[in-house]
Each structure stands twice: as C-alpha cells, then as structure tokens.
N, C-alpha and C positions, 0 to 999 in steps of 0.2 A: 577862683571866686569863692568868697566865704558863703556859708549856708545862710539862708534867711533866718531872721529872728522875729519873735512875736511876744506880746505880753497881753494877757487878759485884763481888760480895763473894767468890765462890769458884767455881771450875770443877773438877768432878770428871771425870777421864778415865781410860779404860783404854788400855794400850799393849801391843801384842804385839811383842816384840823378835825373835821368830822363831827363837830358839835356847834350849837348856837352859842353865842357869847353875849354877855350883858356888858356892853361897851361903857355905859354910864358908870357901873360899879368898877370896872377896870380902870377907867380914866381917873376916878377918885383915888384908887389904891396905888396905881403905878406912878411914881413921882416924875418919870421922864416922858409920860404919855401926853400927846396933844390930841384934843378931841373937841371939835366944834361942829356938831351935826347939822347946824343951819348952813354952814359953808361946804362941808364935805362929809359924806356918810361914814367914813372910816376913821379909825383911831390910828394915829401915827406914832410909831415907837422906833426910836433910833438906838442902836447898840454901838458902843465904842470898841468892843472886842468880841468878835470881829466887827469891823466898821460897816454896818449895813443899816438900811431903813426898811421898815415893814409897815404896810398899810393893812390894817386888820379890820375885817367887816363882821357885822353881827351874825352873818351866816356861817362863820367859822372859816371863811376863805381869807387868805393873806396874799399880798404881793410883796416879795422881797427883792430889793435892789442893792447893788454895791459890792457884792461878793466878788473876789478876784480868782476864785477857784471853786470847783464843785465840792471839795472837802470843806472849804470855808463856809460855803452855803449850808452844808449839813450841820456844821458846828453852830452856825447862827440860828438855824431852825430849832436845834436842840435847846439852845439858850433861851429862845423865845418861848418855847413850850414850858421850860422850867419856870421862867418869870411869870407867865400867865397862870400856871398852876399854883405858884407861891402866893399869888394875889387873888385867889378865889375862883379861878376857872377850873373846869374838870376836863382837861384836854388829854386825849390818848398820847402816849409817848412816841408813837411812830406815825406821824402824819404823812399824807401823800404829797410828795414834792415833784413838781414838773418844771423843768427848765424851759423857758419860752424863748430866750434870746441870750446869746453870748456876743459881746462886742470886744474885739481885740485890735490892738495897733501892731504894726509890724514894719520890718525894714528888709528889703530885698538885697541891700548892700550893693546896689548897682543902679545906674540911671536907667530910666525906661523911656523908650521912643513911644509916646502916647499915640501919636498919629498912626504909626505903623500898627500898633496894637489894636487900635479902633478898627482898622481895615481888615486885620487878620482874625480877630476874635469874634465869633458869633455871640449873640446875646450881650453885646457891649454897647455902651452909649457914651459918646464924647461930644459935648457942646461947650467949648472953652469960653464962650460968651456968658454961659450960665454958671459953669462950675469948672474949676481947673483940673479936676481929676477925671479919669475914665471910670465909668460905672460898669462893672462886669458881673453878670449873673451866672454863677457856676452851677452846674447841674448836680455834680457829685464830688464832694458833698454839696448839699443845697444851701449855698450862702451867697451874699452879695459882697463883692470886694470893691473898694474905692482905691484906685491905683493912681499915684502921682508920679510925675517925671523924676522926682528926686529919689524914687525907689521906696518911699514911704507908702504904706497901705493901711487900710482899715478893713476889717472883716466883721460882718454882722450877719445874724440869722442862724448861726450854729446852735445846736441843741446840746452838744457834748464838746468837751475840751479837745478831744482827739480830732474832731472835725475842723477845728481852727488850725491845728497843726497840719493836717492833710491838705487843707485849702491853700495855706501859705506856701508849702513846699510844692504843691501842684502848680500854682500860678507861676512860681519861680521857674520851674521846669518848662512850662508852656511858653513863657515869654523868652526864655533862653533858646528854645527850639525854633521859634519864629524869627529869631535875630533881633529882638526888641530890647534886650538888656545890654547895657554898656558898663562893664566892670569899673568900679571906682578905682582910681589910680592913687596909690599912697604917695606922700611927699617924697620918700626915699626913691621910689620908682621914677618920679618926675625928674629928679636931679641926675639920673643916669644918662 
C-alpha cells in the first residue's frame, strides 16, 4: 500500500507589526492597496510573489492568507514589511508571526469504509444526509480531518506543517489497524 500524500493548500496567520499605521497614507502610496474604511476597517494588499493576501489594520495587526508553506509565509511577511517601509511606514523588520490554521488536502491511496470508521473511531461524526465525509477530531496532533470514502482527506486546524504530516500518517495507520482501508487495485493487478 503506498504511503499517504498531502499538500498544504492555505496557511492563515496573524502578524503583529508592533506599530500603529496610517492606512489612509499607505492606501494613497501603495498602488495595489484596496482601502474603503466605510465597508471594512482594514487595508487589503495582495502580493503576486509569493501569492498571498494581507488584511492590514491601523493597530499594526495583519492577517495573512494564501501561503503554501511556513517558509513562504515568512518570505511574504518580509516582503510586506519591505513594501510598508518603502511607502512611509516605520515597521520593525522582525514582526511577531503566529500561524492560526493550516489547511491541507491529502490522499490515503486506499478506499475507506466510512461506516466502519464512524463506529470504531471516538470523536468522529458521520451524517451522510448532511455531509458525505466523516468528521474526525484528532487529539494529537489537535486537528480536524474530513475523511471521504475515496480516500481523499482534508486536514484543518494544524499550527505547524509537521502536524499535518503527523495527522495524515496517523489516520492512515489508525484506519489500517481497524480494517477500514481497502487498497486501491491498479489496472495491471486487475487483469491478472
């Protein structure tokens, strides 16, 4: 049975720049900024490389979304600080970054018996009339997994990339141990 695979889809992080910001002045000076304080109190800034979006508030707090790795997030924050400083802000070069949520997709490379999994796994919920997947709340690492009969999974709630890896491999082993994984059969094996 092949090892499970996963891919980080999005990292959401909060950043504390440690200084108040003049959003009106920044909105005038930053060509890519979107700022309409009557509709939303934050300035929206989108970077192309790395491809992330930042909500920047007067208090110096930011919410960054769209990074695909912790390194990409750090590069994006560094680029945002550089841009803000180039356009009139006086932001310290090492702001406080805190990952709030990592969302990843994965593949167990095996079909899953969802009904059996729902019976055997504590902290799981399966209501097929409401949602086609099993919702499983893992304690260690503390994440929520959406598990589908196809073997596809979604992991959310991780704070570090390593937690995603640990959760994906752990659920694979747990499902295998309870006999709820059915190995995908390749075309060559079917013909034998």
